[in-house]
Kinemage of the C-alpha trace (Angstrom):
@kinemage 1
@onewidth
@group {chain A} dominant
@subgroup {mainchain}
@vectorlist {calphas} color= white
{ca unk a 1} P 30.933 29.660 327.375
{ca unk a 2} L 29.252 26.723 329.057
{ca unk a 3} L 26.409 25.893 331.390
{ca unk a 4} L 26.903 22.775 333.536
{ca unk a 5} L 24.884 22.132 336.691
{ca unk a 6} L 24.831 19.479 339.395
{ca unk a 7} L 22.163 19.177 342.108
{ca unk a 8} L 22.311 16.829 345.094
{ca unk a 9} L 19.186 15.939 347.068
{ca unk a 10} L 18.466 13.300 349.669
{ca unk a 11} L 17.201 11.109 346.826
{ca unk a 12} L 20.239 11.275 344.550
{ca unk a 13} L 21.864 13.546 341.965
{ca unk a 14} L 20.673 15.417 338.871
{ca unk a 15} L 22.968 16.989 336.299
{ca unk a 16} L 22.383 19.140 333.218
{ca unk a 17} L 24.761 20.454 330.583
{ca unk a 18} L 24.404 22.493 327.422
{ca unk a 19} L 26.345 21.499 324.309
{ca unk a 20} L 27.244 24.857 322.726
{ca unk a 21} L 30.922 25.140 321.774
{ca unk a 22} L 30.993 28.148 319.463
{ca unk a 23} L 28.415 30.703 318.397
{ca unk a 24} L 28.070 33.388 315.772
{ca unk a 25} L 28.110 32.635 312.061
{ca unk a 26} L 29.196 29.042 312.675
{ca unk a 27} L 27.545 27.260 315.603
{ca unk a 28} L 29.011 23.969 316.808
{ca unk a 29} L 27.990 21.635 319.593
{ca unk a 30} L 29.678 18.836 321.511
{ca unk a 31} L 28.897 16.610 324.455
{ca unk a 32} L 30.368 17.901 327.725
{ca unk a 33} L 29.468 14.905 329.911
{ca unk a 34} L 31.681 11.836 330.452
{ca unk a 35} L 29.937 8.852 332.119
{ca unk a 36} L 31.184 5.578 333.616
{ca unk a 37} L 28.660 2.859 334.562
{ca unk a 38} L 29.879 -0.355 336.195
{ca unk a 39} L 28.603 -2.711 338.864
{ca unk a 40} L 28.305 -0.651 342.084
{ca unk a 41} L 30.604 1.894 340.472
{ca unk a 42} L 29.185 4.866 338.549
{ca unk a 43} L 30.094 8.509 338.040
{ca unk a 44} L 29.904 11.420 335.586
{ca unk a 45} L 32.179 14.342 334.790
{ca unk a 46} L 31.025 17.701 333.385
{ca unk a 47} L 33.595 20.293 332.358
{ca unk a 48} L 33.824 23.994 331.627
{ca unk a 49} L 36.819 25.821 330.234
{ca unk a 50} L 39.199 25.926 327.299
{ca unk a 51} L 38.226 23.089 324.977
{ca unk a 52} L 41.772 21.965 324.218
{ca unk a 53} L 42.574 21.692 327.929
{ca unk a 54} L 39.352 19.774 328.574
{ca unk a 55} L 39.938 17.296 325.761
{ca unk a 56} L 43.522 16.623 326.778
{ca unk a 57} L 42.709 16.196 330.473
{ca unk a 58} L 39.748 13.895 329.750
{ca unk a 59} L 41.873 11.836 327.330
{ca unk a 60} L 44.532 11.334 330.001
{ca unk a 61} L 41.838 10.641 332.606
{ca unk a 62} L 40.070 8.112 330.377
{ca unk a 63} L 43.328 6.220 329.967
{ca unk a 64} L 43.780 6.052 333.737
{ca unk a 65} L 40.168 4.913 334.190
{ca unk a 66} L 40.677 2.119 331.656
{ca unk a 67} L 43.736 0.890 333.541
{ca unk a 68} L 43.030 1.652 337.208
{ca unk a 69} L 39.324 2.383 337.685
{ca unk a 70} L 38.639 -0.773 339.692
{ca unk a 71} L 41.134 0.422 342.322
{ca unk a 72} L 38.953 3.414 343.207
{ca unk a 73} L 36.428 2.489 345.915
{ca unk a 74} L 35.304 6.018 346.815
{ca unk a 75} L 34.440 8.870 344.485
{ca unk a 76} L 36.873 11.361 346.034
{ca unk a 77} L 39.739 9.136 344.866
{ca unk a 78} L 38.438 9.426 341.312
{ca unk a 79} L 38.199 13.205 341.756
{ca unk a 80} L 41.802 13.273 342.991
{ca unk a 81} L 42.905 11.401 339.879
{ca unk a 82} L 41.140 13.808 337.543
{ca unk a 83} L 42.837 16.615 339.469
{ca unk a 84} L 46.192 14.926 338.867
{ca unk a 85} L 45.536 14.827 335.129
{ca unk a 86} L 44.510 18.495 335.070
{ca unk a 87} L 47.762 19.364 336.872
{ca unk a 88} L 49.624 17.240 334.319
{ca unk a 89} L 48.099 19.235 331.483
{ca unk a 90} L 48.930 22.461 333.335
{ca unk a 91} L 52.603 21.483 333.500
{ca unk a 92} L 52.601 20.750 329.778
{ca unk a 93} L 50.504 23.625 328.416
{ca unk a 94} L 49.702 26.356 330.946
{ca unk a 95} L 52.751 28.525 330.298
{ca unk a 96} L 52.293 28.397 326.527
{ca unk a 97} L 48.573 29.129 326.757
{ca unk a 98} L 49.050 32.113 329.030
{ca unk a 99} L 51.842 33.456 326.810
{ca unk a 100} L 49.274 33.384 324.004
{ca unk a 101} L 46.728 35.290 326.104
{ca unk a 102} L 44.556 32.254 326.956
{ca unk a 103} L 43.486 31.329 330.493
{ca unk a 104} L 44.030 27.850 331.921
{ca unk a 105} L 40.543 27.676 333.424
{ca unk a 106} L 39.215 24.117 333.444
{ca unk a 107} L 36.545 23.443 336.071
{ca unk a 108} L 34.716 20.150 336.542
{ca unk a 109} L 31.630 18.801 338.295
{ca unk a 110} L 31.952 15.155 339.322
{ca unk a 111} L 29.015 13.196 340.694
{ca unk a 112} L 28.416 9.528 341.391
{ca unk a 113} L 28.614 6.679 343.853
{ca unk a 114} L 31.310 4.037 344.199
{ca unk a 115} L 30.962 0.833 346.191
{ca unk a 116} L 32.249 2.242 349.496
{ca unk a 117} L 30.436 5.582 349.324
{ca unk a 118} L 27.544 5.740 351.787
{ca unk a 119} L 25.515 7.820 349.292
{ca unk a 120} L 25.918 9.570 345.944
{ca unk a 121} L 28.572 12.292 346.155
{ca unk a 122} L 28.974 15.574 344.258
{ca unk a 123} L 32.194 17.592 343.885
{ca unk a 124} L 33.477 20.772 342.258
{ca unk a 125} L 37.042 20.480 340.959
{ca unk a 126} L 39.136 23.619 340.372
{ca unk a 127} L 41.847 24.209 337.729
{ca unk a 128} L 44.488 23.917 340.454
{ca unk a 129} L 43.420 20.316 341.129
{ca unk a 130} L 41.798 20.956 344.514
{ca unk a 131} L 38.104 20.353 345.158
{ca unk a 132} L 35.131 20.961 347.428
{ca unk a 133} L 32.216 18.658 348.232
{ca unk a 134} L 28.699 19.897 347.460
{ca unk a 135} L 26.551 19.261 350.532
{ca unk a 136} L 23.035 19.828 351.819
{ca unk a 137} L 23.556 23.465 352.866
{ca unk a 138} L 23.893 24.634 349.253
{ca unk a 139} L 23.043 21.475 347.306
{ca unk a 140} L 23.907 22.656 343.798
{ca unk a 141} L 26.855 23.905 341.763
{ca unk a 142} L 27.118 25.628 338.368
{ca unk a 143} L 30.216 26.027 336.229
{ca unk a 144} L 30.585 28.172 333.131
{ca unk a 145} L 27.954 30.868 332.880
{ca unk a 146} L 26.818 30.971 336.508
{ca unk a 147} L 25.035 34.273 337.033
{ca unk a 148} L 21.630 33.834 335.426
{ca unk a 149} L 20.707 30.386 336.790
{ca unk a 150} L 21.640 31.012 340.409
{ca unk a 151} L 18.527 33.061 341.359
{ca unk a 152} L 16.190 30.289 340.170
{ca unk a 153} L 18.026 27.627 342.169
{ca unk a 154} L 18.405 29.692 345.313
{ca unk a 155} L 14.663 30.296 345.353
{ca unk a 156} L 13.633 26.721 344.613
{ca unk a 157} L 16.166 24.036 345.556
{ca unk a 158} L 16.584 22.463 348.968
{ca unk a 159} L 18.192 19.174 349.900
{ca unk a 160} L 14.770 17.595 350.580
{ca unk a 161} L 13.402 18.012 347.053
{ca unk a 162} L 12.586 15.103 344.761
{ca unk a 163} L 14.770 14.369 341.748
{ca unk a 164} L 11.857 15.319 339.496
{ca unk a 165} L 11.605 18.737 341.173
{ca unk a 166} L 15.387 19.132 340.934
{ca unk a 167} L 15.285 18.387 337.191
{ca unk a 168} L 12.555 20.990 336.642
{ca unk a 169} L 14.609 23.572 338.546
{ca unk a 170} L 17.727 22.600 336.610
{ca unk a 171} L 15.952 23.195 333.317
{ca unk a 172} L 14.598 26.575 334.444
{ca unk a 173} L 18.122 27.607 335.511
{ca unk a 174} L 19.428 26.601 332.093
{ca unk a 175} L 16.547 28.370 330.335
{ca unk a 176} L 17.193 31.595 332.261
{ca unk a 177} L 20.812 31.410 331.138
{ca unk a 178} L 19.925 30.527 327.535
{ca unk a 179} L 17.701 33.576 327.039
{ca unk a 180} L 20.280 35.866 328.673
{ca unk a 181} L 23.498 34.639 327.022
{ca unk a 182} L 24.059 33.844 323.340
{ca unk a 183} L 26.779 31.277 324.066
{ca unk a 184} L 24.565 28.765 325.957
{ca unk a 185} L 21.939 26.799 324.065
{ca unk a 186} L 20.259 23.520 323.139
{ca unk a 187} L 20.550 20.618 322.839
{ca unk a 188} L 21.030 19.740 326.498
{ca unk a 189} L 22.301 16.549 328.101
{ca unk a 190} L 20.933 15.348 331.441
{ca unk a 191} L 22.150 12.738 333.916
{ca unk a 192} L 20.278 11.266 336.872
{ca unk a 193} L 21.475 8.965 339.660
{ca unk a 194} L 19.213 7.570 342.352
{ca unk a 195} L 20.555 6.606 345.771
{ca unk a 196} L 22.278 3.213 345.607
{ca unk a 197} L 21.105 2.770 342.022
{ca unk a 198} L 24.723 2.609 340.785
{ca unk a 199} L 23.608 3.495 337.275
{ca unk a 200} L 23.586 6.944 335.674
{ca unk a 201} L 20.798 7.515 333.168
{ca unk a 202} L 21.660 9.845 330.286
{ca unk a 203} L 19.262 11.701 328.020
{ca unk a 204} L 19.562 14.380 325.325
{ca unk a 205} L 16.792 16.929 324.772
{ca unk a 206} L 16.297 19.107 321.688
{ca unk a 207} L 14.718 22.544 321.908
{ca unk a 208} L 11.475 21.492 320.216
{ca unk a 209} L 10.868 18.951 323.005
{ca unk a 210} L 11.060 21.515 325.802
{ca unk a 211} L 10.032 24.858 324.317
{ca unk a 212} L 6.503 24.459 325.715
{ca unk a 213} L 7.981 24.454 329.246
{ca unk a 214} L 9.786 27.734 328.539
{ca unk a 215} L 6.593 29.279 327.204
{ca unk a 216} L 4.569 28.045 330.196
{ca unk a 217} L 7.135 29.475 332.623
{ca unk a 218} L 7.278 32.834 330.839
{ca unk a 219} L 3.493 33.099 330.942
{ca unk a 220} L 3.319 32.225 334.627
{ca unk a 221} L 6.037 34.764 335.468
{ca unk a 222} L 4.186 37.532 333.635
{ca unk a 223} L 0.944 36.682 335.404
{ca unk a 224} L 2.732 36.534 338.757
{ca unk a 225} L 4.122 40.041 338.243
{ca unk a 226} L 0.626 41.325 337.480
{ca unk a 227} L -0.780 39.655 340.599
{ca unk a 228} L 1.881 40.823 343.053
{ca unk a 229} L 0.371 42.282 346.263
{ca unk a 230} L 2.424 45.424 345.707
{ca unk a 231} L 0.037 48.365 346.046
{ca unk a 232} L 2.584 50.083 348.265
{ca unk a 233} L 4.794 50.501 345.202
{ca unk a 234} L 2.197 52.852 343.691
{ca unk a 235} L 3.608 55.497 346.022
{ca unk a 236} L 6.484 55.712 343.561
{ca unk a 237} L 4.125 57.602 341.230
{ca unk a 238} L 3.252 60.200 343.856
{ca unk a 239} L 5.364 63.255 344.566
{ca unk a 240} L 6.909 63.465 348.016
{ca unk a 241} L 6.463 66.807 349.751
{ca unk a 242} L 10.050 67.666 350.596
{ca unk a 243} L 10.880 71.109 352.053
{ca unk a 244} L 12.161 73.466 349.364
{ca unk a 245} L 15.833 74.307 349.808
{ca unk a 246} L 16.123 78.028 348.925
{ca unk a 247} L 19.911 78.141 349.284
């Protein structure tokens, strides 16, 4: 499984991805973020799904980027091209994969800003090659293991937040997933893009660098539960006086 997250605020975009590929007796990791940085032309791609499909689609996509990238002036055109390469892989492999009991399930988060984009853009691309734009109403998207990180983000993230606040929330969403699922783990890769900065900054974090944040958050949560103004819940320990049904 995978955890990949993109957050868009009025200040830019933050992304975070785990690196876990397999778990169990043999644990392997691999980078799940593909980044392009050029003059007034920058974007990243994060993927979730069958590794062989991801690698093939990204290989095809990289070849197109090397040959045609300068022709794309808006990010949605880049997203369309990645969708074309995913559909190409589907034509080649989907039938054989499904006959073997494997799902063709590649999803991608694409964020960035090209020269004619008015602001950084964020998209979710589906295995069918179609996409949606992530906007201010719900300014984040998760692919892979989505269930555990959503509550943190829905309680914390709005479009008006700073990139620093968004990164903190992104980490807490990842951490909630990490402690709840054994197939998501460190190290993590982050990407940040400021409005009109046209340069994505990448960073990798190991667990020993961030474990103190996890411990701080766990302690604060426990204290918050103890301090809840929830005296009304003590009624749960009192017997209700219901009429006795003699029939």
